[in-house]
C-alpha positions as CSV (number, residue, x, y, z in Angstrom):
1,M,-0.9,-6.1,-57.9
2,S,-2.3,-7.9,-54.9
3,I,-0.5,-8.6,-51.7
4,T,-2.8,-10.2,-49.1
5,T,-2.3,-10.6,-45.4
6,D,-2.7,-14.4,-45.5
7,R,0.4,-14.7,-47.7
8,I,2.6,-13.6,-44.8
9,V,0.8,-15.8,-42.3
10,K,1.6,-18.9,-44.5
11,A,5.1,-17.8,-45.4
12,N,8.0,-18.8,-43.1
13,G,5.7,-19.5,-40.2
14,I,5.2,-15.8,-39.5
15,G,2.5,-15.2,-37.0
16,A,2.8,-18.7,-35.4
17,T,3.4,-18.7,-31.7
18,P,4.1,-22.1,-29.9
19,G,1.4,-23.0,-27.5
20,R,-1.2,-20.6,-28.9
21,S,-4.1,-21.5,-31.1
22,D,-4.2,-20.8,-34.8
23,A,-7.3,-18.6,-34.1
24,A,-5.4,-16.5,-31.6
25,D,-2.4,-16.1,-33.9
26,A,-4.7,-15.1,-36.8
27,Y,-6.4,-12.5,-34.6
28,L,-3.1,-11.1,-33.4
29,F,-1.8,-11.0,-37.0
30,D,-4.9,-9.3,-38.3
31,A,-4.7,-6.7,-35.5
32,A,-1.0,-6.0,-36.2
33,T,-1.5,-5.6,-39.9
34,G,-4.5,-3.4,-39.3
35,T,-2.3,-1.1,-37.2
36,L,0.4,-1.1,-39.8
37,D,-2.2,0.2,-42.3
38,C,-2.7,3.2,-40.1
39,L,0.9,4.3,-40.5
40,I,1.9,7.0,-43.0
41,A,5.3,5.3,-43.5
42,G,5.5,2.4,-46.0
43,V,6.0,-0.9,-44.2
44,I,7.0,-3.9,-46.2
45,I,7.8,-7.3,-44.8
46,V,10.2,-9.2,-47.0
47,G,11.7,-12.7,-47.3
48,D,14.9,-13.8,-49.1
49,Q,16.0,-11.7,-52.1
50,G,13.5,-9.0,-51.1
51,R,10.5,-11.2,-51.8
52,I,7.4,-9.2,-50.7
53,L,5.4,-11.0,-48.1
54,H,3.2,-8.1,-46.9
55,A,2.8,-4.4,-47.5
56,N,0.7,-1.9,-45.6
57,L,-1.5,0.6,-47.3
58,A,1.1,3.3,-47.5
59,A,3.6,0.9,-49.1
60,L,1.0,-0.4,-51.5
61,E,0.4,3.2,-52.6
62,M,4.2,3.6,-53.2
63,L,4.4,0.3,-55.1
64,Q,1.4,1.2,-57.3
65,A,2.8,4.7,-57.9
66,K,6.2,3.0,-58.7
67,S,8.0,5.5,-56.5
68,P,10.2,5.4,-54.5
69,V,10.1,1.6,-54.6
70,I,8.7,-0.9,-57.1
71,Q,8.1,-4.6,-57.3
72,L,9.6,-6.8,-59.9
73,G,8.7,-10.5,-60.0
74,G,7.2,-10.1,-56.5
75,C,10.4,-8.7,-55.1
76,L,11.1,-5.3,-53.6
77,C,13.3,-3.0,-55.8
78,T,14.2,0.6,-56.1
79,L,14.2,2.9,-59.2
80,Q,18.0,2.7,-59.5
81,A,19.9,-0.6,-60.0
82,E,22.7,0.4,-57.5
83,R,20.2,1.3,-54.8
84,T,18.4,-2.0,-55.4
85,K,21.7,-3.8,-54.8
86,D,22.2,-1.7,-51.6
87,L,18.7,-2.6,-50.4
88,R,19.2,-6.3,-51.1
89,R,22.5,-6.3,-49.3
90,A,20.9,-4.5,-46.3
91,I,18.0,-7.1,-46.2
92,A,20.5,-10.0,-46.5
93,T,22.7,-8.6,-43.8
94,V,19.8,-8.0,-41.4
95,Q,18.4,-11.5,-42.1
96,A,21.7,-13.2,-41.7
97,D,23.0,-11.8,-38.5
98,Y,20.7,-10.1,-36.0
99,A,23.3,-10.1,-33.3
100,A,25.7,-8.0,-35.5
101,I,23.0,-5.5,-36.7
102,G,20.8,-5.2,-33.6
103,P,17.5,-3.4,-33.4
104,A,18.9,-0.2,-35.1
105,G,18.8,-2.0,-38.5
106,V,20.3,-0.6,-41.7
107,A,19.3,2.6,-43.5
108,V,19.4,2.8,-47.4
109,P,19.0,6.1,-49.1
110,L,16.5,6.2,-52.0
111,I,15.4,8.7,-54.7
112,D,11.9,8.8,-56.0
113,K,10.9,9.4,-59.7
114,T,10.7,13.1,-59.1
115,G,14.2,13.3,-57.6
116,V,13.0,13.6,-54.1
117,H,15.0,11.9,-51.4
118,A,13.6,8.9,-49.4
119,T,14.9,6.3,-47.0
120,A,14.4,2.6,-46.6
121,H,15.2,1.4,-43.1
122,V,15.6,-2.3,-42.8
123,L,15.0,-4.0,-39.4
124,P,15.0,-7.6,-38.3
125,L,11.6,-9.1,-37.7
126,T,12.1,-10.8,-34.4
127,N,10.3,-11.0,-31.0
128,S,13.5,-11.6,-29.0
129,P,16.7,-9.5,-28.6
130,R,18.5,-12.8,-28.0
131,A,17.6,-14.1,-31.5
132,G,21.3,-14.2,-32.4
133,R,22.3,-15.5,-35.8
134,R,19.5,-15.8,-38.2
135,N,19.2,-17.2,-41.8
136,A,18.5,-15.9,-45.2
137,H,14.9,-17.3,-45.2
138,M,13.9,-15.3,-42.1
139,P,11.8,-12.2,-42.8
140,A,12.9,-8.6,-42.4
141,V,10.8,-5.4,-42.3
142,V,11.5,-2.4,-44.5
143,F,10.2,1.0,-43.4
144,I,10.1,3.5,-46.2
145,Q,9.7,7.2,-45.8
146,S,9.8,9.9,-48.5
147,S,10.5,13.6,-47.8
148,S,7.7,14.4,-50.2
149,I,5.1,12.8,-47.9
150,A,3.4,15.5,-45.8
151,P,3.4,14.8,-42.1
152,P,0.1,14.0,-40.4
153,I,-1.7,17.2,-39.2
154,E,-4.1,15.8,-36.6
155,I,-3.1,18.2,-33.8
156,G,-5.8,17.4,-31.2
157,A,-3.3,15.9,-28.6
158,V,-0.9,18.8,-29.1
159,V,-3.7,21.3,-28.6
160,Q,-4.6,19.7,-25.3
161,S,-1.1,19.2,-24.0
162,V,-0.1,22.9,-24.4
163,H,-3.6,24.3,-23.6
164,L,-4.3,26.2,-26.8
165,T,-7.5,28.1,-27.1
166,P,-9.9,27.1,-30.0
167,A,-8.8,30.2,-31.9
168,E,-5.1,29.3,-31.5
169,A,-5.8,25.7,-32.4
170,R,-7.5,26.8,-35.7
171,L,-4.5,29.0,-36.5
172,L,-2.1,26.2,-35.7
173,Q,-4.0,23.8,-38.0
174,Q,-3.6,26.3,-40.8
175,L,0.1,26.8,-40.2
176,V,0.9,23.1,-40.1
177,S,-1.0,22.6,-43.3
178,G,1.4,25.0,-45.0
179,A,-0.4,28.3,-45.0
180,S,1.5,31.5,-44.4
181,L,0.3,33.8,-41.6
182,H,-1.4,36.0,-44.2
183,E,-3.1,33.0,-45.9
184,A,-4.2,31.6,-42.5
185,A,-5.8,34.9,-41.5
186,A,-7.7,35.1,-44.7
187,A,-8.8,31.4,-44.4
188,L,-10.0,32.0,-40.9
189,G,-11.6,35.4,-41.6
190,I,-9.6,37.3,-39.1
191,A,-7.2,40.3,-39.3
192,E,-3.6,39.4,-39.8
193,A,-2.7,41.3,-36.6
194,T,-5.1,39.0,-34.7
195,A,-3.5,36.0,-36.4
196,R,-0.1,37.2,-35.4
197,T,-1.2,37.6,-31.8
198,H,-2.5,34.0,-31.8
199,R,0.7,32.8,-33.3
200,N,2.7,34.6,-30.6
201,H,0.6,33.0,-27.9
202,I,1.3,29.6,-29.6
203,F,5.0,30.3,-29.5
204,I,4.9,31.1,-25.8
205,K,2.9,28.0,-24.9
206,T,5.1,25.7,-27.0
207,G,8.3,27.3,-25.9
208,V,9.5,28.2,-29.4
209,S,10.2,31.6,-31.1
210,R,10.1,30.7,-34.8
211,R,7.6,29.1,-37.2
212,G,10.2,26.5,-38.3
213,D,10.9,25.4,-34.7
214,L,7.1,25.2,-34.2
215,L,6.6,23.0,-37.2
216,L,9.5,20.8,-36.1
217,L,8.1,20.5,-32.6
218,I,4.6,19.6,-34.0
219,G,6.2,17.0,-36.3
220,R,7.8,15.3,-33.3
221,L,4.7,15.3,-31.2
222,V,2.1,14.2,-33.7
223,P,2.1,10.4,-34.2
224,P,2.7,9.2,-37.8
225,I,-0.9,8.0,-38.3
226,R,-2.9,8.2,-41.5
227,H,-6.2,10.2,-41.0
228,H,-9.1,9.4,-43.2
229,H,-11.8,12.1,-43.5
């Protein structure tokens, strides 16, 4: 399957801005799609009937894995017929009447092939909050997030913002990667009591008192960006 960036540029006039050169529009479009490729959420821009115009890297991986979304005849579908109908209705609703939907869009629950829950959030693709009534040929953007996708774990900004020491930062990296305190201590080559002290310092600096609250906080602070090593 191949979904290229130039398809969306040519379709429906997306990327064209009155009064600006084609070269400028192409540059801005390439920059925008490059940024979308950095997101861990799947982002798919669709036309009428869910026709796929562009998919970022995360979405392409989902489509290639056939979970939690698939493509049939170039159109976006889910693994369940009823969910596909719900998604198509959401897309049509968002395309037809921006004024009624607004920037919040429409959420559609999904289930992947392993039974894990996911969500497709359909938003209007517009550059104006005064776009008003639209038509079925205007594009929409579908954000897809699965609960099975691990959150990003690049914690550098968090470390700086709460002033963690290097030792505390190393422990936090282990914890957000899913290690238990015992496993983290073993991986770092330190005593579990030392790891516990570092963890307690992290709790104090972040204002939480439980591991679950810490991970929730980190998930909110770390941007949803793909990291390639």
